[in-house]
N, CA, C and O of each residue as an XYZ file, in Angstrom:
880
protein
N      20.380    -73.543    -33.268
C      19.094    -73.603    -32.572
C      18.892    -72.298    -31.797
O      19.713    -71.937    -30.953
N      17.795    -71.597    -32.090
C      17.520    -70.328    -31.425
C      16.794    -70.609    -30.111
O      15.764    -71.282    -30.116
N      17.314    -70.102    -28.972
C      16.654    -70.336    -27.674
C      15.209    -69.856    -27.695
O      14.896    -68.843    -28.320
N      14.325    -70.589    -27.010
C      12.897    -70.255    -27.030
C      12.625    -68.895    -26.414
O      11.703    -68.199    -26.841
N      13.433    -68.491    -25.388
C      13.168    -67.209    -24.745
C      13.432    -66.046    -25.695
O      12.853    -64.972    -25.532
N      14.301    -66.249    -26.685
C      14.521    -65.204    -27.682
C      13.392    -65.193    -28.709
O      12.942    -64.126    -29.126
N      12.943    -66.356    -29.109
C      11.819    -66.419    -30.056
C      10.586    -65.725    -29.476
O       9.802    -65.124    -30.211
N      10.420    -65.812    -28.156
C       9.233    -65.270    -27.516
C       9.373    -63.781    -27.174
O       8.401    -63.167    -26.735
N      10.546    -63.195    -27.361
C      10.716    -61.786    -27.043
C       9.855    -60.929    -27.973
O       9.788    -61.204    -29.171
N       9.193    -59.892    -27.438
C       8.321    -59.047    -28.282
C       9.023    -58.462    -29.503
O       8.392    -58.277    -30.544
N      10.317    -58.167    -29.395
C      11.029    -57.587    -30.527
C      11.037    -58.523    -31.735
O      11.071    -58.065    -32.877
N      11.005    -59.823    -31.486
C      11.145    -60.798    -32.566
C       9.821    -61.410    -33.005
O       9.804    -62.305    -33.851
N       8.710    -60.937    -32.440
C       7.420    -61.523    -32.772
C       7.110    -61.336    -34.262
O       7.233    -60.233    -34.795
N       6.711    -62.413    -34.918
C       6.314    -62.349    -36.317
C       7.444    -62.507    -37.307
O       7.198    -62.587    -38.511
N       8.703    -62.556    -36.824
C       9.824    -62.732    -37.736
C       9.913    -64.188    -38.193
O       9.624    -65.104    -37.423
N      10.307    -64.395    -39.431
C      10.563    -65.752    -39.901
C      11.835    -66.278    -39.248
O      12.640    -65.512    -38.719
N      11.999    -67.583    -39.293
C      13.211    -68.173    -38.738
C      14.458    -67.638    -39.406
O      15.474    -67.413    -38.749
N      14.382    -67.432    -40.725
C      15.548    -66.918    -41.461
C      15.884    -65.494    -41.032
O      17.052    -65.161    -40.828
N      14.844    -64.644    -40.893
C      15.078    -63.265    -40.476
C      15.672    -63.204    -39.073
O      16.589    -62.426    -38.807
N      15.139    -64.036    -38.181
C      15.625    -64.037    -36.807
C      17.065    -64.544    -36.741
O      17.885    -63.993    -36.007
N      17.367    -65.578    -37.494
C      18.742    -66.098    -37.520
C      19.707    -65.042    -38.042
O      20.809    -64.883    -37.516
N      19.286    -64.320    -39.084
C      20.130    -63.262    -39.643
C      20.336    -62.147    -38.637
O      21.455    -61.663    -38.465
N      19.263    -61.735    -37.969
C      19.346    -60.641    -36.995
C      20.257    -61.014    -35.829
O      21.085    -60.208    -35.405
N      20.107    -62.221    -35.315
C      20.951    -62.651    -34.196
C      22.400    -62.833    -34.639
O      23.324    -62.703    -33.835
N      22.593    -63.135    -35.921
C      23.956    -63.271    -36.426
C      24.710    -61.951    -36.424
O      25.938    -61.941    -36.349
N      23.983    -60.829    -36.506
C      24.612    -59.511    -36.463
C      24.940    -59.069    -35.037
O      25.734    -58.151    -34.830
N      24.329    -59.725    -34.068
C      24.459    -59.283    -32.678
C      25.733    -59.834    -32.041
O      26.264    -60.867    -32.449
N      26.198    -59.115    -31.038
C      27.243    -59.672    -30.178
C      26.806    -59.509    -28.730
O      26.024    -58.615    -28.406
N      27.308    -60.366    -27.873
C      26.890    -60.351    -26.470
C      27.793    -59.426    -25.662
O      29.015    -59.431    -25.813
N      27.158    -58.633    -24.801
C      27.895    -57.725    -23.923
C      27.514    -58.040    -22.478
O      26.331    -58.147    -22.156
N      28.502    -58.186    -21.619
C      28.255    -58.416    -20.203
C      28.874    -57.274    -19.404
O      29.893    -56.702    -19.794
N      28.241    -56.958    -18.286
C      28.758    -55.904    -17.414
C      28.639    -56.336    -15.960
O      27.830    -57.197    -15.614
N      29.449    -55.730    -15.131
C      29.326    -55.900    -13.694
C      28.389    -54.829    -13.143
O      28.012    -53.904    -13.863
N      28.015    -54.950    -11.883
C      27.178    -53.944    -11.236
C      27.864    -52.581    -11.286
O      29.088    -52.489    -11.192
N      27.068    -51.529    -11.435
C      27.540    -50.137    -11.446
C      28.494    -49.854    -12.609
O      29.441    -49.078    -12.478
N      28.226    -50.495    -13.742
C      29.002    -50.261    -14.961
C      28.081    -49.677    -16.023
O      26.946    -50.127    -16.181
N      28.564    -48.678    -16.750
C      27.736    -48.013    -17.757
C      27.826    -48.737    -19.102
O      28.915    -49.066    -19.570
N      26.671    -48.977    -19.711
C      26.642    -49.420    -21.104
C      27.017    -48.252    -22.009
O      27.707    -48.423    -23.014
N      26.551    -47.067    -21.635
C      26.915    -45.837    -22.340
C      26.560    -44.654    -21.457
O      25.766    -44.781    -20.525
N      27.152    -43.500    -21.755
C      26.889    -42.264    -21.022
C      26.165    -41.265    -21.914
O      26.275    -41.314    -23.139
N      25.430    -40.366    -21.286
C      24.776    -39.291    -22.036
C      25.829    -38.521    -22.828
O      26.867    -38.141    -22.287
N      25.554    -38.294    -24.112
C      26.487    -37.577    -24.963
C      27.400    -38.468    -25.770
O      28.043    -38.000    -26.709
N      27.476    -39.762    -25.422
C      28.268    -40.696    -26.228
C      27.627    -40.876    -27.604
O      26.416    -40.715    -27.758
N      28.437    -41.207    -28.587
C      27.911    -41.512    -29.914
C      26.961    -42.710    -29.830
O      27.316    -43.746    -29.266
N      25.772    -42.572    -30.382
C      24.749    -43.623    -30.291
C      24.988    -44.682    -31.370
O      24.238    -44.779    -32.341
N      26.038    -45.465    -31.182
C      26.457    -46.422    -32.210
C      26.069    -47.866    -31.908
O      26.428    -48.769    -32.664
N      25.335    -48.102    -30.804
C      24.892    -49.441    -30.458
C      23.458    -49.380    -29.944
O      23.027    -48.371    -29.385
N      22.730    -50.470    -30.140
C      21.414    -50.633    -29.527
C      21.392    -51.995    -28.854
O      22.121    -52.901    -29.258
N      20.556    -52.148    -27.824
C      20.677    -53.302    -26.940
C      19.325    -53.967    -26.657
O      18.269    -53.336    -26.706
N      19.406    -55.259    -26.361
C      18.307    -56.031    -25.808
C      18.846    -56.700    -24.544
O      19.781    -57.499    -24.608
N      18.255    -56.371    -23.398
C      18.745    -56.905    -22.130
C      18.264    -58.337    -21.933
O      17.065    -58.608    -22.009
N      19.188    -59.247    -21.680
C      18.856    -60.656    -21.469
C      18.774    -60.999    -19.994
O      17.916    -61.781    -19.585
N      19.658    -60.422    -19.190
C      19.680    -60.699    -17.749
C      20.075    -59.428    -17.013
O      20.873    -58.631    -17.506
N      19.497    -59.249    -15.809
C      19.888    -58.129    -14.960
C      18.914    -56.967    -15.017
O      17.815    -57.081    -15.560
N      19.337    -55.845    -14.446
C      18.559    -54.612    -14.454
C      19.468    -53.452    -14.809
O      20.623    -53.399    -14.387
N      18.932    -52.521    -15.594
C      19.676    -51.347    -16.039
C      18.861    -50.102    -15.716
O      17.654    -50.063    -15.958
N      19.518    -49.090    -15.171
C      18.853    -47.813    -14.890
C      19.201    -46.815    -15.979
O      20.374    -46.556    -16.251
N      18.157    -46.251    -16.607
C      18.331    -45.176    -17.578
C      18.048    -43.850    -16.886
O      17.011    -43.701    -16.240
N      18.945    -42.898    -17.010
C      18.752    -41.617    -16.336
C      19.275    -40.486    -17.205
O      20.156    -40.672    -18.044
N      18.707    -39.309    -16.982
C      19.127    -38.107    -17.677
C      19.391    -37.002    -16.675
O      18.804    -36.980    -15.594
N      20.279    -36.080    -17.037
C      20.611    -34.940    -16.200
C      20.141    -33.672    -16.890
O      20.336    -33.502    -18.093
N      19.522    -32.784    -16.127
C      19.038    -31.526    -16.688
C      20.228    -30.614    -16.992
O      21.324    -30.846    -16.483
N      20.028    -29.575    -17.818
C      21.121    -28.642    -18.114
C      21.740    -28.009    -16.880
O      22.908    -27.623    -16.898
N      20.950    -27.898    -15.790
C      21.478    -27.313    -14.555
C      22.268    -28.305    -13.720
O      22.858    -27.945    -12.702
N      22.274    -29.581    -14.167
C      23.021    -30.604    -13.444
C      22.185    -31.447    -12.510
O      22.711    -32.357    -11.869
N      20.885    -31.169    -12.415
C      20.013    -31.944    -11.537
C      19.684    -33.286    -12.180
O      19.595    -33.402    -13.402
N      19.504    -34.304    -11.324
C      19.158    -35.638    -11.795
C      17.673    -35.711    -12.127
O      16.835    -35.442    -11.267
N      17.340    -36.069    -13.354
C      15.944    -36.223    -13.737
C      15.421    -37.580    -13.323
O      16.180    -38.444    -12.884
N      14.107    -37.765    -13.468
C      13.500    -39.053    -13.140
C      14.087    -40.142    -14.028
O      14.293    -39.940    -15.225
N      14.352    -41.295    -13.430
C      15.001    -42.394    -14.130
C      13.964    -43.435    -14.546
O      12.794    -43.359    -14.172
N      14.421    -44.395    -15.320
C      13.583    -45.526    -15.742
C      14.381    -46.801    -15.572
O      15.587    -46.825    -15.815
N      13.708    -47.863    -15.155
C      14.370    -49.140    -14.930
C      14.067    -50.092    -16.081
O      12.915    -50.252    -16.484
N      15.120    -50.721    -16.603
C      15.016    -51.691    -17.686
C      15.244    -53.085    -17.103
O      16.200    -53.308    -16.361
N      14.359    -54.015    -17.445
C      14.498    -55.387    -16.984
C      14.782    -56.338    -18.130
O      14.792    -55.935    -19.293
N      15.009    -57.581    -17.806
C      15.303    -58.587    -18.826
C      14.179    -58.651    -19.852
O      13.000    -58.680    -19.499
N      14.561    -58.671    -21.130
C      13.599    -58.700    -22.216
C      13.305    -57.344    -22.815
O      12.666    -57.262    -23.864
N      13.764    -56.251    -22.160
C      13.514    -54.900    -22.658
C      14.632    -54.443    -23.596
O      15.774    -54.891    -23.493
N      14.274    -53.540    -24.513
C      15.264    -52.910    -25.384
C      15.653    -51.554    -24.800
O      14.863    -50.925    -24.096
N      16.872    -51.108    -25.093
C      17.310    -49.787    -24.656
C      18.462    -49.335    -25.542
O      19.101    -50.139    -26.221
N      18.712    -48.024    -25.518
C      19.825    -47.487    -26.291
C      19.560    -47.412    -27.791
O      20.504    -47.465    -28.578
N      18.293    -47.288    -28.208
C      17.949    -47.278    -29.624
C      17.864    -45.863    -30.185
O      17.267    -45.653    -31.241
N      18.452    -44.895    -29.494
C      18.397    -43.503    -29.949
C      18.989    -43.340    -31.342
O      18.432    -42.620    -32.170
N      20.121    -44.005    -31.611
C      20.757    -43.894    -32.916
C      19.902    -44.474    -34.023
O      19.856    -43.932    -35.128
N      19.224    -45.577    -33.731
C      18.336    -46.183    -34.720
C      17.197    -45.228    -35.067
O      16.725    -45.197    -36.204
N      16.756    -44.443    -34.068
C      15.662    -43.502    -34.275
C      16.139    -42.153    -34.807
O      15.349    -41.215    -34.911
N      17.423    -42.047    -35.144
C      17.922    -40.861    -35.820
C      18.707    -39.883    -34.980
O      19.128    -38.844    -35.489
N      18.924    -40.183    -33.686
C      19.706    -39.286    -32.837
C      21.186    -39.648    -32.934
O      21.544    -40.826    -32.955
N      22.038    -38.636    -32.992
C      23.473    -38.879    -33.128
C      24.102    -39.341    -31.823
O      25.080    -40.087    -31.832
N      23.532    -38.891    -30.680
C      24.124    -39.203    -29.380
C      23.062    -39.702    -28.402
O      21.881    -39.378    -28.524
N      23.506    -40.486    -27.441
C      22.575    -40.973    -26.429
C      22.112    -39.808    -25.556
O      22.941    -39.020    -25.101
N      20.810    -39.682    -25.314
C      20.322    -38.581    -24.485
C      20.500    -38.817    -22.985
O      20.412    -37.881    -22.191
N      20.747    -40.058    -22.604
C      20.888    -40.387    -21.190
C      21.958    -41.441    -20.975
O      22.619    -41.887    -21.912
N      22.110    -41.828    -19.713
C      23.106    -42.824    -19.302
C      22.409    -44.127    -18.934
O      21.352    -44.110    -18.303
N      22.995    -45.256    -19.325
C      22.483    -46.583    -18.975
C      23.495    -47.269    -18.067
O      24.602    -47.592    -18.498
N      23.119    -47.490    -16.815
C      24.020    -48.077    -15.821
C      23.448    -49.380    -15.282
O      22.273    -49.440    -14.919
N      24.258    -50.404    -15.228
C      23.804    -51.698    -14.713
C      23.662    -51.624    -13.193
O      24.532    -51.093    -12.503
N      22.551    -52.164    -12.681
C      22.317    -52.220    -11.240
C      22.703    -53.578    -10.668
O      22.694    -53.780     -9.454
N      23.041    -54.500    -11.554
C      23.503    -55.839    -11.178
C      24.319    -56.350    -12.351
O      24.409    -55.688    -13.385
N      24.914    -57.524    -12.193
C      25.594    -58.124    -13.334
C      24.580    -58.307    -14.464
O      23.493    -58.842    -14.244
N      24.932    -57.868    -15.664
C      23.987    -57.872    -16.789
C      24.573    -58.601    -17.997
O      25.787    -58.694    -18.181
N      23.650    -59.111    -18.807
C      24.012    -59.708    -20.089
C      23.036    -59.180    -21.129
O      21.824    -59.197    -20.914
N      23.560    -58.711    -22.256
C      22.707    -58.104    -23.272
C      23.201    -58.472    -24.659
O      24.371    -58.801    -24.854
N      22.286    -58.410    -25.621
C      22.657    -58.463    -27.031
C      22.828    -57.040    -27.524
O      22.039    -56.161    -27.175
N      23.851    -56.803    -28.333
C      24.118    -55.469    -28.865
C      24.252    -55.551    -30.382
O      24.837    -56.487    -30.926
N      23.694    -54.543    -31.046
C      23.797    -54.435    -32.499
C      24.423    -53.099    -32.880
O      24.218    -52.094    -32.199
N      25.172    -53.090    -33.949
C      25.653    -51.840    -34.518
C      24.457    -51.048    -35.051
O      23.604    -51.600    -35.745
N      24.397    -49.753    -34.727
C      23.259    -48.932    -35.114
C      23.067    -48.893    -36.635
O      21.949    -49.041    -37.126
N      24.147    -48.696    -37.364
C      24.047    -48.643    -38.826
C      23.530    -49.933    -39.415
O      22.693    -49.917    -40.319
N      24.024    -51.059    -38.908
C      23.568    -52.359    -39.404
C      22.087    -52.572    -39.069
O      21.333    -53.109    -39.881
N      21.681    -52.152    -37.878
C      20.288    -52.315    -37.495
C      19.364    -51.463    -38.364
O      18.278    -51.910    -38.729
N      19.780    -50.252    -38.695
C      18.953    -49.402    -39.568
C      18.788    -50.056    -40.945
O      17.700    -50.016    -41.519
N      19.857    -50.658    -41.476
C      19.763    -51.365    -42.751
C      18.815    -52.557    -42.646
O      18.043    -52.832    -43.565
N      18.882    -53.258    -41.518
C      18.019    -54.416    -41.311
C      16.560    -54.003    -41.244
O      15.696    -54.699    -41.777
N      16.274    -52.880    -40.598
C      14.899    -52.398    -40.504
C      14.333    -52.056    -41.883
O      13.164    -52.318    -42.164
N      15.168    -51.472    -42.735
C      14.716    -51.152    -44.094
C      14.357    -52.411    -44.880
O      13.465    -52.392    -45.729
N      15.053    -53.491    -44.591
C      14.848    -54.739    -45.332
C      13.832    -55.667    -44.673
O      13.440    -56.675    -45.260
N      13.399    -55.327    -43.442
C      12.511    -56.220    -42.691
C      11.330    -55.425    -42.144
O      11.354    -55.017    -40.982
N      10.305    -55.198    -42.950
C       9.166    -54.375    -42.512
C       8.515    -54.865    -41.221
O       8.085    -54.051    -40.403
N       8.437    -56.189    -41.024
C       7.801    -56.717    -39.819
C       8.549    -56.251    -38.580
O       7.923    -55.873    -37.589
N       9.874    -56.271    -38.618
C      10.678    -55.827    -37.492
C      10.471    -54.332    -37.252
O      10.406    -53.888    -36.106
N      10.369    -53.563    -38.326
C      10.147    -52.119    -38.205
C       8.824    -51.830    -37.511
O       8.761    -50.981    -36.622
N       7.760    -52.534    -37.913
C       6.459    -52.341    -37.291
C       6.482    -52.719    -35.817
O       5.885    -52.034    -34.986
N       7.173    -53.811    -35.493
C       7.277    -54.242    -34.106
C       8.013    -53.195    -33.276
O       7.601    -52.878    -32.161
N       9.103    -52.659    -33.825
C       9.862    -51.639    -33.107
C       9.008    -50.393    -32.873
O       9.047    -49.814    -31.787
N       8.245    -49.979    -33.873
C       7.363    -48.819    -33.706
C       6.330    -49.073    -32.613
O       6.006    -48.172    -31.839
N       5.813    -50.303    -32.551
C       4.854    -50.650    -31.501
C       5.495    -50.557    -30.124
O       4.896    -50.019    -29.192
N       6.715    -51.082    -29.994
C       7.411    -51.028    -28.714
C       7.724    -49.600    -28.316
O       7.577    -49.233    -27.150
N       8.155    -48.789    -29.273
C       8.470    -47.399    -28.969
C       7.199    -46.624    -28.612
O       7.229    -45.729    -27.768
N       6.080    -46.974    -29.260
C       4.817    -46.339    -28.906
C       4.412    -46.658    -27.476
O       3.939    -45.783    -26.751
N       4.597    -47.920    -27.066
C       4.295    -48.309    -25.689
C       5.208    -47.575    -24.708
O       4.771    -47.170    -23.631
N       6.474    -47.407    -25.082
C       7.419    -46.672    -24.237
C       6.982    -45.213    -24.085
O       7.084    -44.641    -23.000
N       6.500    -44.618    -25.165
C       6.030    -43.233    -25.112
C       4.808    -43.101    -24.220
O       4.704    -42.159    -23.435
N       3.881    -44.046    -24.339
C       2.687    -43.996    -23.485
C       3.061    -44.152    -22.012
O       2.479    -43.503    -21.143
N       4.033    -45.013    -21.744
C       4.489    -45.174    -20.359
C       5.096    -43.872    -19.844
O       4.846    -43.473    -18.706
N       5.895    -43.212    -20.683
C       6.509    -41.943    -20.273
C       5.442    -40.886    -19.999
O       5.552    -40.128    -19.036
N       4.412    -40.834    -20.841
C       3.323    -39.877    -20.622
C       2.600    -40.185    -19.314
O       2.222    -39.270    -18.583
N       2.408    -41.465    -19.019
C       1.754    -41.857    -17.777
C       2.594    -41.449    -16.570
O       2.054    -41.016    -15.552
N       3.903    -41.584    -16.683
C       4.782    -41.213    -15.576
C       4.772    -39.706    -15.359
O       4.805    -39.241    -14.220
N       4.726    -38.941    -16.448
C       4.636    -37.481    -16.310
C       3.348    -37.105    -15.587
O       3.351    -36.233    -14.719
N       2.244    -37.767    -15.948
C       0.974    -37.517    -15.281
C       1.061    -37.894    -13.812
O       0.541    -37.178    -12.956
N       1.714    -39.015    -13.511
C       1.900    -39.434    -12.122
C       2.646    -38.368    -11.323
O       2.259    -38.037    -10.203
N       3.713    -37.839    -11.907
C       4.512    -36.840    -11.209
C       3.680    -35.607    -10.881
O       3.903    -34.946     -9.867
N       2.723    -35.306    -11.746
C       1.919    -34.105    -11.557
C       0.728    -34.320    -10.632
O       0.287    -33.381     -9.970
N       0.197    -35.545    -10.574
C      -1.079    -35.739     -9.887
C      -1.060    -36.762     -8.755
O      -1.908    -36.696     -7.864
N      -0.125    -37.700     -8.762
C      -0.158    -38.782     -7.765
C       0.691    -38.433     -6.550
O       1.687    -37.717     -6.652
N       0.276    -38.956     -5.393
C       1.075    -38.804     -4.181
C       2.363    -39.612     -4.314
O       2.450    -40.538     -5.121
N       3.353    -39.250     -3.517
C       4.633    -39.949     -3.585
C       4.476    -41.425     -3.257
O       5.083    -42.268     -3.917
N       3.673    -41.755     -2.248
C       3.526    -43.173     -1.888
C       2.856    -43.960     -3.003
O       3.166    -45.134     -3.202
N       1.932    -43.322     -3.743
C       1.335    -43.991     -4.899
C       2.380    -44.233     -5.980
O       2.440    -45.321     -6.553
N       3.204    -43.225     -6.260
C       4.228    -43.380     -7.297
C       5.221    -44.463     -6.905
O       5.647    -45.250     -7.750
N       5.589    -44.509     -5.643
C       6.545    -45.521     -5.189
C       5.938    -46.918     -5.287
O       6.608    -47.857     -5.716
N       4.678    -47.059     -4.892
C       4.008    -48.365     -4.985
C       3.923    -48.825     -6.435
O       4.164    -49.995     -6.731
N       3.581    -47.907     -7.342
C       3.479    -48.267     -8.757
C       4.840    -48.663     -9.319
O       4.933    -49.597    -10.116
N       5.881    -47.972     -8.916
C       7.227    -48.311     -9.371
C       7.610    -49.718     -8.936
O       8.149    -50.488     -9.731
N       7.336    -50.058     -7.686
C       7.684    -51.390     -7.187
C       6.840    -52.475     -7.865
O       7.340    -53.562     -8.153
N       5.578    -52.181     -8.114
C       4.722    -53.169     -8.769
C       5.157    -53.422    -10.205
O       5.053    -54.547    -10.694
N       5.647    -52.381    -10.889
C       6.128    -52.568    -12.267
C       7.360    -53.443    -12.304
O       7.586    -54.149    -13.287
N       8.169    -53.409    -11.242
C       9.472    -54.065    -11.292
C       9.574    -55.315    -10.445
O      10.484    -56.116    -10.656
N       8.674    -55.512     -9.495
C       8.871    -56.581     -8.527
C       8.722    -57.958     -9.163
O       7.959    -58.149    -10.110
N       9.471    -58.909     -8.616
C       9.427    -60.304     -9.050
C       9.802    -61.155     -7.848
O       9.950    -60.643     -6.738
N       9.955    -62.451     -8.070
C      10.311    -63.335     -6.959
C      11.687    -63.004     -6.404
O      11.939    -63.168     -5.211
N      12.576    -62.536     -7.275
C      13.931    -62.224     -6.840
C      13.984    -60.827     -6.241
O      13.142    -59.977     -6.531
N      14.991    -60.606     -5.401
C      15.187    -59.278     -4.823
C      15.586    -58.295     -5.914
O      16.374    -58.617     -6.802
N      15.032    -57.098     -5.832
C      15.365    -56.057     -6.795
C      16.640    -55.353     -6.363
O      16.759    -54.966     -5.201
N      17.602    -55.177     -7.274
C      18.878    -54.542     -6.903
C      18.762    -53.019     -6.919
O      19.471    -52.340     -7.661
N      17.856    -52.493     -6.090
C      17.582    -51.063     -6.087
C      17.953    -50.453     -4.740
O      17.532    -50.942     -3.692
N      18.737    -49.394     -4.776
C      19.004    -48.632     -3.565
C      17.869    -47.628     -3.362
O      17.036    -47.431     -4.247
N      17.847    -47.007     -2.205
C      16.810    -45.996     -1.944
C      17.018    -44.784     -2.844
O      16.055    -44.126     -3.237
N      18.267    -44.490     -3.168
C      18.534    -43.388     -4.091
C      18.003    -43.714     -5.488
O      17.445    -42.850     -6.166
N      18.181    -44.966     -5.910
C      17.627    -45.385     -7.202
C      16.120    -45.165     -7.230
O      15.584    -44.638     -8.204
N      15.434    -45.570     -6.157
C      13.985    -45.432     -6.104
C      13.570    -43.968     -6.087
O      12.563    -43.598     -6.692
N      14.341    -43.134     -5.396
C      14.034    -41.701     -5.378
C      14.094    -41.133     -6.800
O      13.249    -40.324     -7.185
N      15.089    -41.556     -7.571
C      15.216    -41.076     -8.953
C      14.102    -41.628     -9.831
O      13.572    -40.919    -10.686
N      13.744    -42.896     -9.622
C      12.681    -43.502    -10.423
C      11.320    -42.855    -10.148
O      10.467    -42.787    -11.033
N      11.128    -42.385     -8.920
C       9.834    -41.808     -8.530
C       9.815    -40.289     -8.599
O       8.754    -39.683     -8.447
N      10.952    -39.666     -8.824
C      11.001    -38.218     -8.870
C      10.750    -37.575     -7.518
O      10.005    -36.601     -7.419
N      11.376    -38.122     -6.465
C      11.196    -37.576     -5.125
C      12.531    -37.584     -4.385
O      13.578    -37.804     -4.994
N      12.498    -37.346     -3.075
C      13.732    -37.232     -2.302
C      14.100    -38.553     -1.639
O      13.250    -39.412     -1.410
N      15.381    -38.692     -1.338
C      15.869    -39.873     -0.636
C      15.205    -39.999      0.735
O      14.851    -41.102      1.152
N      15.035    -38.885      1.435
C      14.413    -38.909      2.771
C      12.996    -39.465      2.702
O      12.615    -40.297      3.524
N      12.213    -39.008      1.724
C      10.825    -39.452      1.608
C      10.757    -40.942      1.296
O       9.946    -41.663      1.876
N      11.604    -41.403      0.383
C      11.621    -42.830      0.044
C      12.023    -43.667      1.254
O      11.388    -44.685      1.531
N      13.056    -43.264      1.975
C      13.528    -44.024      3.140
C      12.443    -44.126      4.208
O      12.221    -45.201      4.767
N      11.771    -43.022      4.491
C      10.711    -43.017      5.504
C       9.558    -43.916      5.086
O       9.021    -44.658      5.908
N       9.171    -43.854      3.810
C       8.054    -44.667      3.320
C       8.402    -46.149      3.340
O       7.589    -46.972      3.761
N       9.605    -46.496      2.889
C      10.002    -47.905      2.861
C      10.083    -48.489      4.262
O       9.705    -49.642      4.470
N      10.566    -47.717      5.221
C      10.625    -48.218      6.609
C       9.219    -48.511      7.128
O       8.993    -49.506      7.817
N       8.285    -47.633      6.789
C       6.903    -47.843      7.234
C       6.321    -49.096      6.597
O       5.625    -49.864      7.261
N       6.599    -49.307      5.329
C       6.069    -50.486      4.641
C       6.744    -51.765      5.128
O       6.111    -52.819      5.187
N       8.008    -51.675      5.472
C       8.682    -52.855      6.014
C       8.082    -53.236      7.358
O       7.886    -54.420      7.635
N       7.790    -52.253      8.193
C       7.170    -52.529      9.489
C       5.790    -53.149      9.329
O       5.344    -53.927     10.172
N       5.114    -52.793      8.228
C       3.787    -53.352      7.967
C       3.862    -54.734      7.332
O       2.834    -55.391      7.166
N       5.072    -55.190      6.972
C       5.242    -56.504      6.374
C       5.019    -56.550      4.876
O       4.849    -57.628      4.306
N       5.018    -55.382      4.227
C       4.774    -55.337      2.784
C       6.012    -55.658      1.967
O       5.907    -56.126      0.833
N       7.182    -55.411      2.533
C       8.427    -55.671      1.810
C       9.550    -55.922      2.809
O       9.409    -55.677      4.007
N      10.664    -56.415      2.285
C      11.854    -56.641      3.115
C      13.010    -55.880      2.495
O      13.297    -56.036      1.308
N      13.670    -55.063      3.289
C      14.794    -54.265      2.815
C      16.106    -55.001      3.055
O      16.301    -55.608      4.108
N      17.001    -54.944      2.079
C      18.338    -55.497      2.210
C      19.371    -54.429      1.922
O      19.032    -53.257      1.759
N      20.603    -54.819      1.860
C      21.669    -53.880      1.564
C      21.717    -53.644      0.047
O      22.218    -54.478     -0.707
N      21.190    -52.503     -0.378
C      21.154    -52.193     -1.798
C      20.146    -53.008     -2.575
O      20.275    -53.151     -3.791
N      19.136    -53.551     -1.895
C      18.118    -54.346     -2.592
C      16.854    -54.376     -1.750
O      16.858    -53.955     -0.593
N      15.777    -54.873     -2.334
C      14.532    -55.066     -1.594
C      13.720    -56.157     -2.266
O      13.920    -56.478     -3.438
N      12.792    -56.725     -1.491
C      11.903    -57.774     -2.005
C      10.476    -57.432     -1.601
O      10.200    -57.199     -0.424
N       9.578    -57.402     -2.563
C       8.168    -57.146     -2.282
C       7.555    -58.413     -1.707
O       7.702    -59.491     -2.283
N       6.857    -58.289     -0.559
C       6.229    -59.427      0.092
C       4.710    -59.422     -0.074
O       4.077    -60.477     -0.020
N       4.125    -58.242     -0.275
C       2.668    -58.152     -0.397
C       2.296    -57.258     -1.577
O       2.139    -56.047     -1.424
N       2.159    -57.858     -2.739
C       1.719    -57.096     -3.906
C       0.300    -56.551     -3.731
O       0.041    -55.418     -4.138
N      -0.631    -57.312     -3.141
C      -1.984    -56.760     -2.963
C      -2.008    -55.465     -2.157
O      -2.764    -54.549     -2.481
N      -1.187    -55.381     -1.108
C      -1.164    -54.160     -0.298
C      -0.663    -52.978     -1.110
O      -1.220    -51.883     -1.036
N       0.387    -53.203     -1.881
C       0.923    -52.125     -2.729
C      -0.072    -51.761     -3.833
O      -0.229    -50.587     -4.168
N      -0.741    -52.767     -4.395
C      -1.685    -52.507     -5.468
C      -2.864    -51.667     -4.961
O      -3.344    -50.779     -5.666
N      -3.323    -51.946     -3.753
C      -4.431    -51.167     -3.187
C      -4.024    -49.712     -2.989
O      -4.832    -48.805     -3.190
N      -2.785    -49.490     -2.599
C      -2.293    -48.131     -2.405
C      -2.051    -47.432     -3.734
O      -2.275    -46.228     -3.860
N      -1.591    -48.194     -4.729
C      -1.231    -47.595     -6.023
C      -2.447    -47.086     -6.774
O      -2.347    -46.121     -7.531
N      -3.608    -47.729     -6.574
C      -4.796    -47.325     -7.309
C      -5.433    -46.105     -6.672
O      -5.552    -46.041     -5.448
N      -5.844    -45.136     -7.476
C      -6.509    -43.958     -6.914
C      -7.847    -44.336     -6.297
O      -8.467    -45.307     -6.731
N      -8.303    -43.597     -5.300
C      -9.605    -43.929     -4.670
C     -10.739    -43.755     -5.672
O     -10.679    -42.912     -6.567
N     -11.759    -44.566     -5.501
C     -12.934    -44.506     -6.378
C     -13.679    -43.187     -6.136
O     -14.063    -42.874     -5.009
N     -13.872    -42.429     -7.210
C     -14.494    -41.126     -7.072
C     -16.019    -41.206     -7.027
O     -16.685    -40.195     -6.803
N     -16.578    -42.403     -7.239
C     -18.031    -42.527     -7.301
C     -18.662    -42.442     -5.912
O     -19.883    -42.528     -5.782
């Protein structure tokens, strides 16, 4: 019996029961503790993943050693598909921000499955296209949006009823700004009652307040 939450995952939309059973039969489950890497930049890209529980931070380092802007992966998202897309090595590092559970597939087996399952291939292309559009939007944000807008948008993309396992350094990397700026902004928002800060985590209390800040002013 295939769990309903897997049937409803975007990666599996449109697959027949037989195709989905076969695909899940190739997968194995991987669990990690907090602050554990699924893979590091430069590792052989021999696995691809679907996150079932937890949060994972994807990050890259520039040739000079500086930390580039990061991306946060939540439950239901795919990550680590560089090998499936033809890259020999992972371009970045995937680190768990909390205890995580994921499905993992061998890259070679997944490429064979894609050749035999056109529906899955089309779905993957759609997901990768959405990921590319998100990356383009983030680049535009870095160039044109204020830091507080970028921080508000980051929290709105990730916030849920549960506390987010994000440190201020994590948020600085996700927003492409400094730890000092993030700390000062979060303290101000906590005083305003928009969020609650914890030790290595935070909880959004007022999405409307953040949403009003995240949207650019009306130019009309």
